[in-house]
N, C-alpha and C positions, 0 to 999 in steps of 0.2 A: 504494499499499499504506499502510495507517495503523500507527500504533505499535502499536496494539492487535492488528491483524492479524499484525504481525512477532511480538509475544509469544505469540499463540496458536499460531503454527506453530513455535515453538521449544520447547515443553514437552517434557520427556524424564522418563523414570523414574529417571535416574541419582541416587545419593544425594546427590550433591553439586549437583544441578542444581535450580532451581526457576523461578519466573515469570521470563521473560526470558532465560532460558538462563544466568544467572549462576552460575558454579561458587564455591561457598563452601568453603574448606579449613577443616579442624577445629583448633581451638587449645586450649592449656591456658590457661585465664585465672588472673589473680594469686589467690594463696592469702591466707587471713587475713580476720580481720574488717576491715571498712572498706575492702577491696580492690575495686575498681571497675573498670570499662571505660567510659570516657569520662564518668565522673561518676556512675554508677548503681550500684546493687547488683549482686553477682556474676550475670553472664549465663549462661545455659544455652549449651552448645558450640554449638548450631546457632543461627544468627541468625534473626530473625523474618521471616515472608514479607514483612511489608510494606516492611521495610529492604530486602531483597533485590531486590524489585520496584523500587524507587527506583533502586537501582544499576544494574539491569538496563535502565531507561528510559533513562538518562543514558549508559550504555555504547553503546546502540543509537542513539541520537539522532541522531548524526552521518550515519549510513548510511541510517537509515530516514526520516528527514525532510529532510536536506539534498538528498538525489537522489529525491524523492517523484515527480519528472516526468522520471526519467531516461530518456534515449533510448539508441540504440546509439552505443558509443564507438569501434568500428574499431581496436582496438589492433594494433600490428604483429606479425608471425609469422616463424617462421624455421624451416627445414628442419635446421639445424644441431642436433643431440643436445645440445650444450653449453647450448643456450638453454631446456632443459626445467626448469631450476630444481634440478638435482641437484648444482651446487656449492655447497658449506657457505659460510656466511659467514666471512671471514677478513679480517683486515687486510692491506691492500694495500701499505702503506709510502709511498703517496702522500699529499702535504700536504692537510689539508683545505682547504675553500674558505675564502677570506678576506672576501668580501662579505657584506653584509646588507642586505636590503630590508624594511621594516617590522619590523625586530628579528628576521628570521628569515633562516637563511643561505641566500644565493643564488649565483649563478654556478657551478652544477654543472657538470661536464664533459659533453660529449655522448657518453658511453659508457655500458656497462652499469652500470661502478660508479658514475659520477655520478648514473644513473637510482635506483639503491638508496640514495645517500646523500640524494637529493632526497625519495625516498619516506619515509624514516625520520625526516628532519627535519620533513616535513609532518604525520605522525602526531603528533609532539610539539606542533606548533601547534594543529592541530584538536583535540586532546584537552586543552589549556590551560586555566585558568580565563579567560583572556582572552576565550574565545568567550561569556563571560556579561556582557561590558560591550560596548554597542553600538559606541562608537568603536574600540575595539581588535579587535573581530570584523570590522567592516568592513576594517580594515588588513590582518587575517590572511586574510581571503577575496580580497582584491585580490591579495595576494601570492602565495598557494598555488595559486589556479585560474586557467585559462586566460581571458583578459579576456571572452570572450563567454559561458563558463560563469559566472563571477563575476556579471556582470551578471543573468544569467537566475536565479540561485539566491539573490541576497541577500535578497530580500524573504521566501523561504520559510524562511532561516535566521533572519531577525530574528523572525519570528513564532513559530519554534520555540524559541529560546533566551530570548525575552522574555514568554512567556505567563506570565500570573499564576497560573493553576492549576499548570502545571508547575514555575515557581520555588517554589510553595509546598509543593509535594510533595518537592522536594529540600531543603528547610529554608532556602531564600533569601529576601530581602526582595524586594520588587517591582521594586527597581532592580537586582537581580542580586547585591547584597552579602550576606556572612554577618551574621547578628544579632550584636549586641554581645557581645564576650567570646568570640568563636568565629572559627575561621580555616576558610576554605573552600578545599580541596584538590581539584584534577582535573589529574592527572598521568600521562601515558602513556610508559611506558619500553620503547623497543625493545629486544629480545634478539637479533633476527637478521632478514636479510632474503634474499630469492632473486629473480632473474629468470623471469618465466613467458614472456615473449615479448620481442623486441627486433627492431626494424628499420623503416626509413623514416620515421624522425622520431618513432617512437612506442615505448613500452614498457610493459610489463606487470610491476609488481613488487609481491610479497607481503611485507609486513612482521608479523611475529610480535611481540607487546608484553603487557607487564602492565599494568593501570591501576589507579590509586588515586583513590578518589572519596569524599568525605563532608565532614562538618564535624568539626574537632579543638576540644576544648577542653572544660572542665568543664560538664557538664550536657548535651552534645550528644545529640540523640534520632537523629541520623544518623551514627554514628562513620564513620572511613575504613575502607572495605573495598577488596578486592583483587579483580580478574577479569582473565581471559587472554583474548585475541582475536587475530585475524588480518585485517588489511585488504588488500585487492588492489588498487592503484591502476592506472587507465589513465592514463598521462603522454604528453604531446605536448611537442615541442621548439618553443618559441614564445619569440621575443625573446631567442634565445641562453639560453635555460634550460629546464628541464623545469617544466611546469605540469600540475596536475590536471584532467582531462576528466569523470573518473568513479571511483568505487570501490565495492567491497563489502565485506562484513564477515561473518565467522564466529565462533563460539565457539571457544575453546581453539588449540592444545594447552594444556590446564592440568596442570600438575604435582601430584602428590600432596603433601599439605600435611604439615609437619612438626609435632610437638607442642612448640609454642613458647608462651610466656607472651604474650598480647595486651598491648600497651603501655597505660599509664595515659593518662588524657586531657591531662595535663601534658606526659608524655613526647613523645607525639604530636604535640600543639601546638609543643612546643619544637624537634622533629625538621623540621616543616614550615617553620619559620621560619628555621632554622639551615643546613639543606641545601638547596641551590638545584639546579634541574634541569638536565639536560644537553642539547646539541644532539648531533647524530650525523654521522658521516663515515665512509667506508672509505679 
């Protein structure tokens, strides 16, 4: 499946949906003369189709490109009703993992909770700006995926994340860095998770998350936008930890947007630099 095929199949008539299935919420922009959104004049309530297309491409990139040659993943199943994913995400009181591999939390327990923690952390890693740097991308891939899967997918991921046309469309330079004076943000923020299936050393876990993506700073033509998605990971117990063998992605559920003023270019750039991202555990 190509990225173009993915986009064509996800078009809807929803008022908040456009190319790529990216749902954009309505915002009240800054008032007054000189007020701008990321360095320009006051923008209309609805974002341009070209900008939404760019965000949609990025949000779908991991699922549509990384698994272009996806095969059967054979996740475990269970007849126990509690494994249907009906239990809400809740703090368990168990201590989070203390280990790290390649800067990513590791050493998750071989339990349903451990599988959910692994999946949430992997959403964060796969949605990070590190995926646009070759050395960091290789480190993330070798840490998150099962070894045989990592070896098979690395070339596809390199081509996807380093393609000059793609990087140009999202406003990055050929080396994957932001233009001078701008800050690139790609940050996925898990909201909840649930176990779809568990057993025999495998797990299927869905993670619901919001995604922030764009360039922050004065004069940005690709201001930071938000989208909502759900990834379902197929995990396998390998080398005393959970590793990804496959995953799928779908849009939403997306909440109704509040009428809030969009941040100025400076405020958004400052927030990106001052507020670090989280890792996740249950």
